[in-house]
C-alpha positions as CSV (number, residue, x, y, z in Angstrom):
1,X,-20.3,20.1,-25.7
2,X,-22.3,21.5,-28.6
3,X,-22.0,25.1,-29.5
4,X,-25.1,27.3,-29.1
5,X,-24.2,29.9,-31.6
6,X,-21.5,30.6,-34.2
7,X,-19.9,34.0,-34.6
8,X,-18.2,35.2,-37.8
9,X,-14.6,36.0,-37.1
10,X,-14.5,39.2,-34.9
11,X,-17.8,40.6,-36.1
12,X,-21.1,40.9,-34.3
13,X,-22.7,38.5,-36.8
14,X,-24.0,35.3,-35.3
15,X,-26.0,32.3,-36.4
16,X,-27.8,29.7,-34.4
17,X,-26.3,26.2,-34.2
18,X,-28.5,23.7,-36.2
19,X,-28.4,19.9,-36.1
20,X,-26.5,18.6,-39.1
21,X,-25.3,22.0,-40.3
22,X,-21.6,22.9,-40.3
23,X,-21.0,26.6,-40.9
24,X,-18.4,27.5,-43.5
25,X,-14.9,28.7,-42.8
26,X,-14.6,31.8,-40.7
27,X,-17.4,30.9,-38.2
28,X,-16.3,30.2,-34.7
29,X,-18.4,28.2,-32.2
30,X,-19.7,29.9,-29.1
31,X,-20.7,27.8,-26.1
32,X,-23.2,28.2,-23.2
33,X,-21.1,29.5,-20.3
34,X,-23.5,28.0,-17.7
35,X,-23.0,24.5,-19.2
36,X,-19.3,25.0,-19.2
37,X,-19.4,26.1,-15.6
38,X,-21.5,23.0,-14.7
39,X,-19.0,20.7,-16.4
40,X,-16.0,22.3,-14.7
41,X,-17.8,22.2,-11.2
42,X,-18.6,18.5,-11.7
43,X,-15.0,17.7,-12.7
44,X,-13.7,19.7,-9.8
45,X,-16.0,17.9,-7.3
46,X,-14.8,14.5,-8.7
47,X,-11.2,15.5,-8.3
48,X,-11.8,16.7,-4.7
49,X,-13.4,13.3,-3.9
50,X,-10.4,11.5,-5.4
51,X,-8.0,13.7,-3.4
52,X,-9.9,13.0,-0.2
53,X,-9.6,9.2,-1.0
54,X,-5.9,9.5,-1.7
55,X,-5.3,11.4,1.6
56,X,-7.3,8.8,3.5
57,X,-5.6,5.9,1.7
58,X,-2.1,7.4,2.5
59,X,-3.0,7.5,6.2
60,X,-5.1,4.3,6.6
61,X,-4.5,2.2,3.5
62,X,-3.6,-1.1,5.2
63,X,-7.0,-1.4,7.0
64,X,-9.3,-1.2,3.9
65,X,-7.2,-2.0,0.9
66,X,-7.5,-5.8,1.3
67,X,-10.2,-8.3,2.1
68,X,-10.1,-12.0,2.9
69,X,-10.2,-14.0,-0.3
70,X,-12.0,-17.0,1.1
71,X,-8.8,-19.1,0.9
72,X,-7.0,-17.8,4.0
73,X,-5.2,-15.1,2.1
74,X,-5.8,-11.5,1.3
75,X,-7.2,-10.0,-1.9
76,X,-6.2,-6.5,-3.0
77,X,-9.2,-4.2,-3.7
78,X,-8.9,-2.1,-6.8
79,X,-10.9,0.4,-8.8
80,X,-14.5,1.0,-7.8
81,X,-14.3,-1.7,-5.1
82,X,-11.5,0.1,-3.4
83,X,-13.3,3.5,-3.8
84,X,-16.4,2.0,-2.2
85,X,-14.4,0.6,0.7
86,X,-12.6,3.9,1.3
87,X,-15.8,5.9,1.1
88,X,-17.4,3.6,3.7
89,X,-14.4,4.0,6.0
90,X,-14.5,7.7,5.6
91,X,-18.3,7.7,6.3
92,X,-17.6,5.9,9.6
93,X,-15.5,8.8,10.7
94,X,-12.0,7.5,9.8
95,X,-10.8,10.9,8.5
96,X,-7.2,11.3,7.3
97,X,-4.9,12.6,10.0
98,X,-6.8,11.2,13.0
C-alpha cells in the first residue's frame, strides 16, 4: 500500500506523497485508513470462507474430497478444485454439523 502523506517525526509538518520521490530521513509514511480498513476486511472475509470450508471438510470430507479418475480409482482433489467442490456442496445445503 502506498502512503498518502509523509509526516516529519512528531511534528505537524506533512508533505504529499509523489511518484518517484523518497523523502529524506525523519519523514514517516501516513496511510489512507479507509484503504487499510478495506484490505483488512477483504483478508478477514477470505479467512472466514477458509474457516467455513475447513469446518465443512472436517464434517463431510469423504464425500467431496475425491472424484473418479477415469481408471476405476479415486483422485484426491486439492487446491482450487477442492475449494470449488466444497463451495458447491455447501451451496447445496450440506452445512457442517448437519
